N, C-alpha and C positions, 0 to 999 in steps of 0.2 A: 286596654286591650290591644290597641295598635302597637304599643311598645312591645308587648309580649309577642305578637305576630312578627314584628320586625326583628326582634331578638332571635326568634326561632328560625326565621329565614336566614339571618346572618350566620347562626350556628350551623345550619344545614349546609350552606354554601361553603363555609370554612372547613367543615368536615369533609365535604366532597373534594375540595381542592387539596386538602392535606392528604387524603387517600390517593389522589392521582399523582402526588409528588413522591410517593414511596417508590423507590426503584423496583422495577419488575411488575408493577401493577398498571393496569390501564393501557391505553393505546401508545404506540411509539417506542416501546422498550425493546427494540429489535435485537439488541445485544443479549437480552435475556430470553426473549421468545423465539428468536430466529438466528442464533449465532452462526450457523453455517451460511446463511444468506449474507451476513455481514462479512464473513471471510471471502465469499465469492465477490462481493462488491469491492473489497480492497484488492483482490487479485486482478479484477478487471481494471481498476484504476491504475495499478502498477503496470499492467500490460500496455495500457495507452500511454503512460509516461515513457515506457521503453520505446514505443513506436516514435514518440516525439523526440526522444533522445538520439535516435539513429542518425539523422542528418547533423545534429549538433556534434556527436562524436566523430562523424565522417570528416568534418572540416580539418581534423588532424592529419588525414592521409590524402585528401582530395580537395583541390581548390574549388571554391564556389563563389559566385557573385550574388547569390540569393540570400543575403544577410537578413532581409526582411522576414523570410520564413523562419530563420533561426531565432530571431528576436521574438517573433510571434510564439514559436514553440516554447521559448523560455518563459514567456508571460503565462502561458497556459499551464506549464509544468509548475510554476511557482504557486498558482492557485490550488492545483491538485495536491501539492505537498503540504500546503496549509491544512487541507481537509484530512489528509491521510492519517495522522495520529488518532483522530476521532473515530476511526474504523477499527480500533484495537481495544474494545472493552474487555475486561478480564475474562468474561465468559467465552471469549474466542481463543483462549489459550488452550488449543486442542492439539498441539504438536505431539506426535508419538514417535520417539526416536527409533522404535523397533519397526515401524511401518515403512515398507519400501516406497509407497506413495501416500504420505500422511495428508490429512485434511488441509494442513497449512504448512508452509515452510518457515513461518514466523516462529522464532525460538523463544522459549520461556524467559530469557533475560529481558525481553521487552517489558514484561509485567513486573519483573523484579527491580528494574531500574527505569521506570517509565519516564522520569524526568530527563534522563540522558537521551532516551529515544526521542522524546518530544523536542529536545534541544537540537539533536542532529537533523530531524525533519525540518525544523525551523531554519537551521543554517543552510540546508540544501535549498529551501524555498528562497531564501535571501540570495543565494548564489544564482538561482534561476532568474530572479528579478534583475540582478546585476547584468547577467547575460542579455536580458531583454532590452537593456538600456545602453548596450555597448555599440560603439561606432568603430568601423574599420576592421579589416581581416585579422591583423595581428592581435588587436585587443580581443576580438571574438575568439581566437584560438586560445588565448590565455583564460578567458572567461569560461570557455567550454571545458578546459582542464579542471578549473576550480569546481565547476558544477559536477563533473564526473567524480572528482575526489570526494565531494560531499556525499554523493550517493553511495560510493564505495565504502566510505567510513561507516555508514549506517549498516549496509549489507554485511560487512565483515563481522560485525558484532551480533546482529540480530536476525540474520537470514541463514538458513541451513545451507552449507556449501554444496555445490554440485558434486555429486559422486557418480562418475560414469558407470554404466552397467558392467558387470564382470562377464568376461567371455569364458564359458565353461568348455571342457573337452567335448561334452555332448553337442555343443554348438559347432565346434570345429569339425566334428565327425558326422554331422547330420547328413543324411542321404537325400539331397534335394532331387536327384533324378527319380528315385522311387516315389517321393512325395508328390512330385509334379507330373509324373507320367499319367497320361490319359488312359483310362481303363475302358 
């Protein structure tokens, strides 16, 4: 009888674990259950990377003696870039080329060639690590260019390019005086 109870318990546990391992079921499958939240998370992550990149990019045009901040930023960016590809489950491929402001600027080629995307993110992470270990201003400038090039290589292929808004004749001829006149 004990063997039967133990076998039933084992089967029940195995079945429960197997059911939880099926993608899209159970807790934690946010790529399936909340794809827009995952898109928001990766957009936030990229915004913070951009903020950390600003002083790293600035070393190309302005001298700095605060190399420790640049090294720290490189270390943080490296960790963020290692996490980044994991925020691109297939369910977040929601780019709409017809939308003026699509849900995401991530282009469908990410999911068509995910291995390339993953490789580029890993290379950028490695470049950030190298920057974080760099000594001296000249070496820091070289490392910052390598990191920027790594980021740009990925963005060129996988991010919708910026398209400035078109200025229409109605914009040029808008009567601001009438619109802003107090009545």
